RODO-2510 file (C-alpha; in nm, 4 decimals, decimal comma):
residues 431
     n   res          X          Y          Z
     1     m     4,1390    -0,7973     3,4640
     2     t     3,8594    -0,4832     3,4727
     3     t     3,7241    -0,4007     3,7839
     4     s     3,3142    -0,3256     3,8192
     5     a     3,4535     0,0192     3,8874
     6     d     3,6391     0,0363     3,5691
     7     d     3,3230    -0,0786     3,3996
     8     s     3,1496     0,2167     3,5699
     9     r     3,3547     0,4682     3,4833
    10     t     3,4032     0,3704     3,1006
    11     a     3,0373     0,3799     3,0840
    12     r     3,0047     0,7100     3,2205
    13     l     3,2616     0,8309     3,0036
    14     l     3,0631     0,7313     2,6972
    15     a     2,7562     0,8501     2,7824
    16     t     2,9335     1,1674     2,8124
    17     l     3,0581     1,1180     2,4842
    18     r     2,7534     1,0440     2,3149
    19     g     2,6533     1,3672     2,4595
    20     p     2,2882     1,4851     2,6025
    21     s     1,9978     1,2928     2,6043
    22     e     1,7536     1,5404     2,6861
    23     p     1,5687     1,6339     2,3461
    24     r     1,6437     2,0283     2,3960
    25     q     1,9760     2,0135     2,4792
    26     r     2,0266     1,7961     2,1683
    27     l     1,8781     2,0753     1,9706
    28     f     2,0636     2,3342     2,1309
    29     a     2,4047     2,1406     2,0348
    30     l     2,2966     2,1299     1,6347
    31     s     2,2126     2,4461     1,6771
    32     t     2,5546     2,5174     1,8079
    33     i     2,7487     2,2750     1,5261
    34     v     2,5677     2,4308     1,2331
    35     n     2,6619     2,7777     1,3598
    36     t     3,0689     2,7617     1,4213
    37     i     3,0823     2,5576     1,0903
    38     g     3,0194     2,9167     0,9497
    39     m     3,2299     3,0602     1,2135
    40     g     3,5209     2,8101     1,1431
    41     i     3,5824     2,9220     0,7818
    42     f     3,5377     3,2788     0,8701
    43     i     3,7365     3,2695     1,1564
    44     s     4,0790     3,1019     0,9281
    45     a     3,9635     3,3104     0,5877
    46     g     3,8069     3,6155     0,7379
    47     t     4,0780     3,8839     0,7278
    48     i     4,2121     3,7401     0,4200
    49     f     3,9343     3,8514     0,2752
    50     l     3,9266     4,1819     0,3827
    51     i     4,2482     4,2688     0,2129
    52     r     4,3006     4,0350    -0,0766
    53     s     3,9066     4,1116    -0,1762
    54     a     3,7774     4,3660     0,0210
    55     g     4,0795     4,6048    -0,0877
    56     l     4,1824     4,7355     0,2298
    57     s     4,5579     4,7029     0,3872
    58     p     4,6040     4,5297     0,6858
    59     t     4,6264     4,8209     0,9306
    60     t     4,2783     4,9022     0,8202
    61     v     4,1475     4,5814     0,8933
    62     g     4,2853     4,5724     1,2743
    63     i     4,1793     4,8934     1,3268
    64     g     3,8347     4,8115     1,2183
    65     l     3,7667     4,5336     1,3609
    66     t     3,9370     4,6472     1,7077
    67     v     3,7077     4,9772     1,6778
    68     g     3,4224     4,7271     1,5813
    69     s     3,4676     4,4962     1,8952
    70     l     3,5243     4,7290     2,1472
    71     v     3,2066     4,9204     2,0642
    72     g     3,0294     4,6508     2,0823
    73     v     3,1495     4,4393     2,3911
    74     g     2,9369     4,6206     2,6404
    75     a     2,5908     4,4903     2,4604
    76     g     2,6622     4,1520     2,6755
    77     v     2,5633     4,2320     2,9806
    78     l     2,2661     4,4261     2,8297
    79     i     2,1226     4,1680     2,6172
    80     g     2,2301     3,8675     2,8493
    81     d     1,9854     4,1100     3,1215
    82     l     1,7136     4,1169     2,8723
    83     a     1,6942     3,7483     2,8449
    84     d     1,6888     3,6648     3,1817
    85     r     1,3791     3,9267     3,2431
    86     r     1,2587     3,8351     2,8483
    87     g     1,3258     3,4830     2,7236
    88     a     1,6347     3,3287     2,6672
    89     r     1,5078     3,1400     2,3162
    90     e     1,3725     3,4385     2,1952
    91     v     1,6905     3,6467     2,2715
    92     v     1,9461     3,4291     2,0945
    93     v     1,7837     3,3892     1,8162
    94     v     1,7422     3,7495     1,7818
    95     a     2,1647     3,7269     1,8539
    96     m     2,1791     3,5033     1,5865
    97     a     1,9920     3,7003     1,3198
    98     l     2,2237     4,0153     1,3658
    99     e     2,5311     3,8083     1,3536
   100     a     2,4122     3,6894     0,9837
   101     i     2,2843     4,0461     0,8743
   102     a     2,6709     4,1708     0,9783
   103     s     2,8369     3,9024     0,7879
   104     l     2,6616     3,9367     0,4445
   105     g     2,7112     4,3167     0,5115
   106     l     3,0674     4,2128     0,4701
   107     v     3,0138     4,1966     0,0954
   108     l     2,9657     4,5896     0,0984
   109     v     3,2630     4,6628     0,2900
   110     d     3,5197     4,8911     0,1515
   111     s     3,6135     5,1250     0,4171
   112     l     3,7563     5,1629     0,7333
   113     w     3,4041     5,3433     0,8359
   114     s     3,1982     5,0431     0,6340
   115     l     3,4118     4,7825     0,8706
   116     i     3,3653     4,9496     1,1490
   117     a     3,0032     4,9412     1,1136
   118     v     2,9790     4,5882     1,0544
   119     a     3,2153     4,4935     1,2755
   120     t     3,0222     4,6690     1,5385
   121     l     2,7268     4,5162     1,4260
   122     a     2,8778     4,1605     1,4593
   123     a     3,0162     4,2346     1,7748
   124     v     2,6677     4,3348     1,9228
   125     g     2,5297     3,9830     1,7806
   126     r     2,8080     3,7778     1,9316
   127     t     2,8517     3,9138     2,2533
   128     g     2,4586     3,9280     2,2998
   129     s     2,4459     3,5554     2,1842
   130     v     2,7001     3,4196     2,3801
   131     s     2,5082     3,5872     2,7276
   132     a     2,2202     3,4810     2,6177
   133     r     2,3104     3,1538     2,5289
   134     g     2,4696     3,1380     2,9007
   135     a     2,1343     3,2395     3,0605
   136     l     1,9717     2,9555     2,8329
   137     i     2,2184     2,6912     2,9434
   138     g     2,1333     2,7865     3,2833
   139     i     1,7485     2,6752     3,2087
   140     l     1,7961     2,3806     3,0141
   141     a     2,0967     2,2388     3,2207
   142     e     2,0211     2,0157     3,5500
   143     e     2,0588     2,1780     3,8738
   144     g     2,4474     2,2410     3,9239
   145     k     2,5388     2,0704     3,5880
   146     g     2,5304     2,4255     3,3915
   147     a     2,9559     2,4039     3,3256
   148     q     2,9358     1,9918     3,2089
   149     l     2,6594     2,1480     2,9468
   150     r     2,8409     2,4229     2,8462
   151     t     3,1586     2,1962     2,8276
   152     y     2,9956     1,9423     2,5713
   153     l     2,8477     2,2286     2,3506
   154     r     3,2402     2,3661     2,3368
   155     a     3,3324     2,0479     2,1998
   156     v     3,0810     2,0448     1,9371
   157     t     3,1782     2,3806     1,8799
   158     n     3,5211     2,2907     1,8119
   159     v     3,4078     2,0287     1,5623
   160     g     3,2471     2,2953     1,4034
   161     l     3,5269     2,5107     1,3625
   162     a     3,7768     2,1911     1,2663
   163     i     3,5051     2,1400     0,9655
   164     g     3,4924     2,5041     0,9193
   165     t     3,8920     2,5129     0,8744
   166     l     3,8830     2,2528     0,6421
   167     g     3,6568     2,4896     0,4122
   168     a     3,8472     2,7843     0,4333
   169     a     4,1060     2,6092     0,3522
   170     a     3,8999     2,5263    -0,0288
   171     v     3,8813     2,8872     0,0046
   172     l     4,1909     3,0249     0,0458
   173     a     4,3398     2,7814    -0,2265
   174     f     4,1173     2,9483    -0,4994
   175     d     4,1717     3,2711    -0,3865
   176     t     3,9197     3,4309    -0,6293
   177     r     3,6336     3,6935    -0,5286
   178     q     3,4020     3,4298    -0,6114
   179     a     3,5285     3,1796    -0,3327
   180     y     3,5449     3,4424    -0,1218
   181     l     3,1495     3,5474    -0,1641
   182     a     3,0674     3,1805    -0,1186
   183     m     3,2417     3,1888     0,1795
   184     i     3,0685     3,4785     0,2943
   185     i     2,6976     3,3352     0,1745
   186     v     2,7898     3,0241     0,3927
   187     s     2,8641     3,1596     0,6530
   188     t     2,5756     3,4000     0,6699
   189     l     2,3519     3,0580     0,6135
   190     t     2,5004     2,8985     0,8877
   191     f     2,4015     3,1737     1,1778
   192     l     2,0561     3,2104     0,9998
   193     g     2,0233     2,8127     0,9848
   194     g     2,1819     2,7728     1,3594
   195     a     1,8468     3,0248     1,4591
   196     a     1,6246     2,8336     1,2871
   197     i     1,6933     2,5109     1,4757
   198     l     1,7152     2,6871     1,8058
   199     s     1,3723     2,8273     1,7297
   200     r     1,2314     2,5085     1,7561
   201     l     1,2772     2,5075     2,1616
   202     p     0,9524     2,5960     2,3135
   203     h     0,9591     2,9154     2,4814
   204     l     1,1089     2,8931     2,8109
   205     p     0,9954     3,1452     3,0554
   206     p     1,2165     3,4279     3,2017
   207     t     1,4480     3,3336     3,4933
   208     r     1,4033     3,6901     3,6890
   209     v     1,0811     3,8905     3,6723
   210     l     1,1476     4,2271     3,7088
   211     n     0,9554     4,4005     4,0273
   212     r     0,9418     4,7648     3,9854
   213     d     0,9252     4,8670     4,3753
   214     a     1,2476     4,6822     4,3602
   215     d     1,4269     4,5387     4,0836
   216     a     1,3740     4,8230     3,8361
   217     r     1,6400     5,0206     4,1293
   218     p     1,9458     5,0222     3,9501
   219     d     2,1108     4,9457     4,2689
   220     r     1,9241     4,6143     4,2819
   221     r     1,9071     4,5192     3,9261
   222     w     2,2456     4,4894     3,8212
   223     i     2,3618     4,2757     4,0806
   224     a     2,6015     4,1532     3,8592
   225     l     2,8073     4,4492     3,8533
   226     r     2,8204     4,4980     4,2337
   227     d     2,9472     4,1494     4,2877
   228     r     3,2674     4,1581     4,4058
   229     h     3,3603     3,8321     4,3504
   230     y     3,2343     3,7853     4,0308
   231     l     3,3985     4,0746     3,8892
   232     g     3,7113     3,9612     4,0347
   233     l     3,7251     3,6522     3,8532
   234     t     3,6111     3,8029     3,5420
   235     a     3,9120     4,0382     3,5282
   236     a     4,1364     3,6938     3,6096
   237     a     3,9408     3,5068     3,3627
   238     a     3,9960     3,7963     3,1104
   239     v     4,3578     3,7954     3,1726
   240     a     4,4119     3,4273     3,1397
   241     s     4,1875     3,3879     2,7832
   242     l     4,4824     3,5691     2,6092
   243     q     4,5940     3,2552     2,5317
   244     y     4,3080     3,1816     2,2840
   245     s     4,4716     3,4735     2,0742
   246     v     4,8253     3,2492     2,0852
   247     l     4,6906     3,0085     1,8172
   248     i     4,4809     3,2614     1,6081
   249     q     4,7354     3,5512     1,5907
   250     a     5,0687     3,5148     1,7298
   251     l     5,1555     3,1601     1,6218
   252     p     5,0414     3,1839     1,2422
   253     v     5,2877     3,4796     1,2381
   254     w     5,5698     3,3437     1,4181
   255     i     5,5901     2,9912     1,1939
   256     v     5,5634     3,2258     0,8474
   257     l     5,8306     3,4769     0,9885
   258     r     6,0537     3,3055     1,2812
   259     t     6,0490     2,9164     1,1663
   260     e     6,1531     2,7000     0,8796
   261     s     5,8403     2,4805     0,9082
   262     p     5,6791     2,5156     0,5937
   263     r     5,3942     2,7723     0,5698
   264     w     5,1111     2,5235     0,5190
   265     m     5,1571     2,4583     0,9021
   266     a     5,0127     2,8261     0,9785
   267     a     4,6491     2,6521     0,8927
   268     m     4,7528     2,3120     1,0191
   269     v     4,8108     2,4126     1,3831
   270     m     4,4063     2,5514     1,3676
   271     f     4,2997     2,2745     1,2333
   272     v     4,5285     2,0367     1,4908
   273     a     4,4210     2,2172     1,7599
   274     s     4,0410     2,2097     1,7095
   275     v     4,0367     1,8742     1,6527
   276     l     4,2301     1,7947     1,9243
   277     v     4,0351     2,0370     2,1916
   278     a     3,6680     1,8602     2,0538
   279     a     3,8199     1,5252     2,1458
   280     l     3,9327     1,5919     2,4911
   281     q     3,6901     1,8887     2,6166
   282     v     3,4398     1,6450     2,7490
   283     p     3,6942     1,3195     2,8764
   284     a     3,9754     1,5470     3,0339
   285     t     3,7459     1,7728     3,2226
   286     r     3,5160     1,5043     3,3885
   287     s     3,7079     1,4824     3,7141
   288     i     3,5004     1,8735     3,7696
   289     d     3,2254     1,8019     4,0839
   290     g     3,2411     2,1407     4,2170
   291     p     3,4040     2,4920     4,1870
   292     r     3,7274     2,3777     4,4089
   293     s     3,8082     2,1134     4,1654
   294     a     3,7392     2,3532     3,8595
   295     a     3,9607     2,6272     4,0297
   296     r     4,2483     2,3125     4,0308
   297     l     4,1963     2,2604     3,6482
   298     l     4,2417     2,6531     3,6149
   299     v     4,5750     2,6740     3,8227
   300     r     4,7247     2,3130     3,6318
   301     s     4,6884     2,4712     3,2779
   302     g     4,8959     2,7522     3,3323
   303     p     5,2413     2,5843     3,3874
   304     l     5,1014     2,3538     3,0846
   305     f     5,0680     2,6744     2,8584
   306     l     5,4090     2,8020     2,9720
   307     v     5,5411     2,4883     2,8067
   308     a     5,3513     2,5027     2,5234
   309     w     5,4877     2,8214     2,4062
   310     i     5,8439     2,7396     2,5406
   311     l     5,7910     2,4148     2,2504
   312     m     5,6653     2,6876     2,0208
   313     a     5,9302     2,9657     2,0918
   314     y     6,2066     2,7127     2,0636
   315     a     6,0723     2,6175     1,6781
   316     s     6,2629     2,9063     1,6054
   317     g     6,6049     2,7847     1,4961
   318     p     6,6226     2,4257     1,4077
   319     s     6,5600     2,2519     1,0568
   320     a     6,2162     2,2964     0,9381
   321     w     6,1160     1,9107     1,0569
   322     i     6,2224     1,9512     1,4209
   323     a     6,0214     2,2917     1,4090
   324     t     5,7371     2,1451     1,2680
   325     g     5,7738     1,8364     1,5274
   326     l     5,8036     2,1279     1,8207
   327     l     5,5486     2,3051     1,7078
   328     l     5,3205     2,0131     1,6543
   329     v     5,4018     1,8806     2,0589
   330     g     5,3269     2,2201     2,1748
   331     v     4,9827     2,2220     2,0012
   332     v     4,9030     1,9048     2,1724
   333     v     4,9841     2,0269     2,5121
   334     h     4,8779     2,4005     2,4592
   335     s     4,5135     2,1880     2,3571
   336     l     4,5218     2,0218     2,6915
   337     a     4,6170     2,3147     2,8978
   338     e     4,2778     2,5020     2,6518
   339     v     4,0380     2,2256     2,7892
   340     w     4,1024     2,2465     3,1321
   341     q     4,1223     2,6381     3,1771
   342     a     3,8033     2,6978     2,9685
   343     a     3,6196     2,4152     3,1711
   344     g     3,7697     2,5598     3,5021
   345     t     3,6441     2,9147     3,4049
   346     f     3,2743     2,7337     3,2684
   347     e     3,2431     2,5776     3,6298
   348     l     3,2937     2,8879     3,8236
   349     s     3,1544     3,1126     3,5539
   350     f     2,8033     2,9520     3,6508
   351     a     2,9127     2,8318     4,0636
   352     l     2,9372     3,2164     4,1757
   353     a     2,6269     3,3167     3,9543
   354     r     2,3046     3,4016     4,1549
   355     p     2,0950     3,1312     3,9491
   356     d     1,8245     3,3296     3,8516
   357     a     2,0623     3,6040     3,6837
   358     h     2,2512     3,3683     3,4694
   359     g     2,2356     3,5845     3,1539
   360     q     2,3692     3,8997     3,3382
   361     y     2,6549     3,7788     3,5033
   362     q     2,7537     3,5903     3,1739
   363     g     2,7096     3,9112     3,0193
   364     v     2,9457     4,0651     3,2573
   365     m     3,2046     3,7447     3,2060
   366     g     3,1662     3,7776     2,7910
   367     l     3,2260     4,1733     2,8829
   368     g     3,5704     4,0858     3,0568
   369     h     3,6656     3,8625     2,7406
   370     g     3,5247     4,0781     2,4623
   371     i     3,7741     4,3339     2,6265
   372     a     4,0659     4,1055     2,6546
   373     e     3,9889     3,9722     2,3078
   374     a     4,0017     4,3458     2,1646
   375     v     4,3224     4,4357     2,3318
   376     a     4,4977     4,0670     2,2604
   377     p     4,6557     4,0875     1,9391
   378     a     4,8561     4,4208     2,0480
   379     v     4,9437     4,1743     2,3456
   380     v     4,9887     3,8838     2,1677
   381     i     5,1791     4,0173     1,8821
   382     t     5,4053     4,2467     2,1037
   383     l     5,5266     3,9365     2,3723
   384     c     5,5569     3,6792     2,1196
   385     i     5,6621     3,8119     1,7599
   386     s     5,8658     4,1388     1,8832
   387     a     5,9962     4,0395     2,2199
   388     g     6,0950     3,6766     2,0923
   389     k     6,1494     3,4287     2,2801
   390     l     6,1170     3,5769     2,6398
   391     g     5,8130     3,7121     2,5185
   392     w     5,6092     3,4001     2,5016
   393     v     5,7779     3,3047     2,8534
   394     a     5,6473     3,6482     2,9828
   395     l     5,2839     3,5565     2,8454
   396     g     5,2880     3,2348     2,9994
   397     v     5,3890     3,3488     3,3427
   398     i     5,1232     3,6008     3,3086
   399     v     4,8217     3,3468     3,2112
   400     t     5,0004     3,1284     3,4761
   401     v     4,9309     3,3855     3,7591
   402     a     4,6321     3,4669     3,6492
   403     g     4,4492     3,1005     3,6554
   404     v     4,5990     3,1172     4,0631
   405     v     4,3978     3,4457     4,0756
   406     c     4,0877     3,2898     3,9430
   407     a     4,1490     2,9814     4,2503
   408     m     4,1929     3,2681     4,5165
   409     v     3,8921     3,4213     4,4548
   410     e     3,6896     3,0976     4,4603
   411     r     3,8527     3,0053     4,7748
   412     h     3,7394     3,3801     4,9095
   413     w     3,3575     3,3159     4,7347
   414     a     3,3634     3,0127     4,9118
   415     a     3,4599     3,1288     5,2638
   416     s     3,2339     3,4527     5,2492
   417     r     2,9487     3,1885     5,2021
   418     a     3,0292     2,9744     5,5432
   419     t     2,8697     3,0608     5,8692
   420     p     3,0498     3,0735     6,1817
   421     a     2,9503     2,6884     6,1973
   422     g     3,1270     2,6128     5,9164
   423     t     2,8250     2,5430     5,6693
   424     l     2,7158     2,7397     5,3652
   425     a     2,4740     3,0078     5,4010
   426     a     2,1318     2,9852     5,2227
   427     e     2,1687     3,2458     4,9786
   428     p     2,5011     3,3034     4,7280
   429     s     2,6849     3,5925     4,8167
   430     a     2,6659     3,9315     4,5964
   431     g     2,9538     4,0192     4,6792
***
């Protein structure tokens, strides 16, 4: 027999799954899903296009993408600050336009230098878009619910990625120049479509007006870069974010080279993970009601990653059916850990930031993630593929410790805001 409390919890969950009712937030969500469909296609087939159709070697592709990412990684802080001072909507639209240009520019890639140029432009657009979106979320979300909106948008993102992954499977099945060109055109159109939808939002006033007598001074303007708590959180969260590269870079190679599982599992794991994250992201994180509960989820996610990666590691050796079963169970556990880690990081990235400078703070967080993303292929391939099973365990321990450090930063931040009487100070700490 159900109680009124159960009915209330069910009603709240259903309302959350339906998404935001506020029109501007719904427009934001629509823009996100349109954009990420094309992103899902390219994540799954883009590297293969550069090798199979553009004629570049795998080494050249790896170098070009890494260099481009490193060159563009610092742009997020500058663009996020620009969004705070000039208006987030316009900055996001321009950043997405840069991504569209970079996407279309892929058809001209025929050498390392042209790849670096396109990859740099794409990295500037991507990091800028992420930072400016953080500012936009801070404006559109109700007070104290920025992480909740971002969590919902991440679920929407994974729906788009799952759809895009199916499109990539079709492209890879044809494996022709025409199919790859169609993929690039679709990806470009999704960036433009997402920007067009977002441009329907009304102008949103800047959250931070630059004061020439104070804020213009470097030591006053770049507040996020002087916030020790936020920099500590960014560093620990960047290390924890290595987990994202496991499913994209390490696991497909592990499946093909080290297991008896069918090769199509290399694409299937990405699809399964996208579907699971889309389904689990909102309901699995509804327990978050502040920074402390977010930190607890981050701590819990680490051991789950460790379990998931041990299952994946031990898929090497058994028969195809057993290996496939271990991989699928591992992906399920990994997906739950991922939604916990993502939601916990989202909450802390907003809670520890100054409300009038979300763009700049999200830019700093994006800078950390960008650096981690650039070095992640070398780290996860070395540990998971070259080092074998012990490497999977080592990576799990590293990510677990990083989650614990995030929680320690949150505790220190909370303590620094408390007055001697035990109440919270009026202004957030800047370090």
